[in-house]
C-alpha positions in Angstrom: 0.0 0.0 0.0 1.2 3.5 -0.8 -0.5 6.5 0.8 0.2 9.7 -1.0 -0.7 13.0 0.7 -0.3 16.6 -0.4 -1.1 19.1 2.3 -1.3 22.2 0.1 -0.4 22.5 -3.6 2.0 25.2 -4.6 0.9 27.4 -7.5 2.8 26.6 -10.6 4.8 23.8 -9.1 5.4 20.9 -11.5 3.9 17.5 -10.7 6.7 15.2 -9.7 6.6 11.4 -9.8 6.7 9.6 -6.4 9.9 7.5 -6.2 9.6 4.4 -4.1 12.5 3.2 -2.0 13.7 -0.3 -0.9 12.0 -2.3 -3.6 13.9 -5.5 -4.7 15.3 -5.2 -8.2 13.8 -7.5 -10.9 10.4 -7.6 -9.3 7.2 -6.3 -10.8 4.1 -4.8 -9.1 0.5 -4.6 -10.3 -1.7 -1.6 -9.4 -4.8 -3.5 -8.3 -7.2 -0.7 -9.2 -5.9 0.0 -12.7 -4.3 -3.3 -13.6 -1.1 -1.6 -14.7 2.2 -3.5 -14.1 5.3 -1.6 -13.1 8.9 -2.8 -12.8 10.5 -2.1 -9.4 13.5 -0.4 -11.1 11.1 2.1 -12.8 9.3 2.7 -9.5 12.6 3.5 -7.7 14.4 5.4 -10.5 11.6 7.2 -12.3 8.7 7.0 -9.9 5.0 6.5 -9.9 2.9 9.2 -11.5 0.1 9.9 -9.0 -2.8 11.9 -10.2 -4.0 13.6 -7.0 -7.2 15.6 -7.0 -6.9 19.3 -6.9 -7.2 21.2 -3.7 -5.7 21.2 -0.2 -5.1 17.9 1.6 -5.4 15.7 -1.5 -4.6 12.1 -1.1 -4.6 8.8 -2.8 -4.2 5.2 -1.7 -2.5 2.9 -4.2 -2.4 -0.9 -3.7 0.6 -2.4 -5.4 0.6 -6.2 -5.5 3.8 -8.2 -6.3 3.5 -10.1 -9.5 4.8 -13.7 -9.2 7.8 -14.6 -11.3 6.8 -15.9 -14.7 3.2 -14.5 -14.5 2.5 -12.6 -17.6 5.2 -11.3 -19.9 4.3 -7.7 -20.4 4.8 -4.6 -18.3 2.9 -1.4 -19.0 5.4 1.2 -17.8 
């Protein structure tokens, strides 16, 4: 689970991807809501693009589920 929280948006500030730390390399994760599969390396190096709603105290809860080795052969990064 990833909980993303933005207390107050800054006017004109660019949206920056959320980089996740401590993920094992070579592993893939599926966003259970969207079905999108992400490589751990992409999540740590580039980050996860989180589309938070506008306004103060915006938040999102993202459930990433580890994809078993050999399950599927395509990632949607």
